[in-house]
Every structure is written in C-alpha cells, then in structure tokens.
C-alpha positions in Angstrom: 0.0 0.1 0.1 1.2 3.5 -0.9 -0.2 6.6 0.7 0.6 10.2 -0.3 -0.8 13.4 1.3 -0.6 16.7 -0.6 -1.2 20.3 0.4 -1.8 23.0 -2.2 -0.8 20.4 -4.9 2.6 19.8 -3.3 3.5 16.5 -1.7 3.8 16.7 2.0 3.9 13.1 3.2 4.7 9.6 1.7 4.1 6.1 3.2 5.3 3.0 1.3 3.9 0.0 3.0 6.0 -2.6 1.1 9.0 -1.0 2.9 7.2 0.3 6.0 8.9 3.7 5.4 7.5 7.1 5.6 8.8 10.6 4.5 7.5 13.8 5.6 8.1 17.1 3.8 10.4 19.4 5.8 7.6 22.0 6.3 5.5 19.2 7.9 8.1 17.4 9.6 6.0 16.2 12.5 3.5 14.5 10.1 3.1 10.8 10.5 0.6 8.0 10.1 -0.2 4.7 12.1 0.7 1.9 9.8 -1.5 -0.5 11.7 -4.6 1.7 11.1 -4.2 1.1 7.4 -5.3 -2.4 8.0 -8.8 -0.8 9.0 -8.8 1.5 6.0 -7.7 4.5 8.0 -4.9 6.6 6.3 -4.9 9.3 9.1 -2.2 12.0 9.0 -1.1 13.4 12.3 1.0 16.2 12.9 1.8 19.2 15.2 -0.9 22.0 15.3 1.9 24.5 14.4 2.3 22.6 11.1 -1.4 22.2 10.3 -1.9 25.0 7.9 -5.7 25.6 7.1 -6.7 24.6 3.6 -7.4 21.7 1.5 -5.5 18.5 1.9 -5.5 15.6 -0.6 -5.0 11.9 0.4 -4.2 9.5 -2.3 -4.1 5.7 -1.4 -2.9 3.1 -3.8 -3.2 -0.7 -2.9 -2.5 -3.3 -5.6 -4.7 -2.4 -8.6 -7.1 -0.1 -6.5 -6.5 3.5 -5.9 -8.7 6.4 -4.4 -8.4 10.0 -3.6 -10.1 12.2 -0.9 -9.9 15.9 -0.3 -10.4 17.4 3.2 -10.5 21.0 4.3 -8.9 22.1 7.5 -10.5 25.3 9.1 -9.6 27.0 12.3 -12.2 28.7 14.6 -11.7 30.5 17.9 -11.6 27.9 20.5 -11.7 24.7 18.2 -10.6 23.2 15.0 -13.0 22.3 12.3 -12.5 19.8 9.4 -14.9 19.8 6.6 -14.7 16.5 4.5 -16.0 16.2 1.0 -17.7 13.0 -0.3 -19.1 10.6 2.2 -16.9 11.3 5.2 -17.7 12.9 8.5 -17.0 16.4 9.7 -14.8 16.3 12.9 -15.0 19.0 15.5 -12.0 18.9 17.9 -10.7 21.0 20.8 -8.0 23.6 20.1 -5.2 21.3 21.0 -5.9 18.8 18.2 -7.4 18.7 14.8 -8.5 15.6 12.8 -8.9 14.8 9.2 -10.3 11.4 8.3 -9.3 9.0 5.4 -7.7 11.2 4.9 -7.9 11.8 8.5 -5.5 14.5 9.8 -4.7 15.1 13.4 -2.8 18.1 14.5 -1.6 18.1 18.1 
C-alpha cells in the first residue's frame, strides 16, 4: 500500500507499505501515520498543530490495482478546529489542542 498526502498540490507526506517507510516534507516534519490503522482502511495523517495549515489536503491511497483520492479541508475557529470533509466522510470538531482529518484523517496536536 502506498499513501501520499498533498497540500496545495505539493507532496507533504509519503508512506510506502512494502518497505514500511514514511517520509514527511520538511515543512510538515511532525507529520506521521499509524501503519496499523491502514489495515482498517484509515490513512490518518497526524501532525503538530503548528504545522497544520488551514486549507485543502488531498490523500491518495494505492493498494495493488485499486486507488482512491479524498480531499479534506482544515479550518480553524476560535476555541476549536473544524475539518470539513467532502464526499461521504464525517466532519470532525475537535478542541483547540488537536485537529483531525479522516481518510484522509488528519490530526494536529
């Protein structure tokens, strides 16, 4: 399985499941995923809140001959973080200490 996260059309994180290796972009150096969660279909991206820039994030997942893409939008509001997710995914509301994007799920701490 191969997972790629992009922000503003720039690659910010890669995960290669064959090698169990990940590589965050230097501007998103705290970014990581939990490989065990991929078995449940969750390609969550987690990062420090200071690296979580509001805007649209794209998650691309490739597994054997299947591939998919999801776009999530990270928005900040006073006192909490909001994530709007397009398609059939949930909108997540989190305290000011964390933010979450799902399947792309993104968690900022």
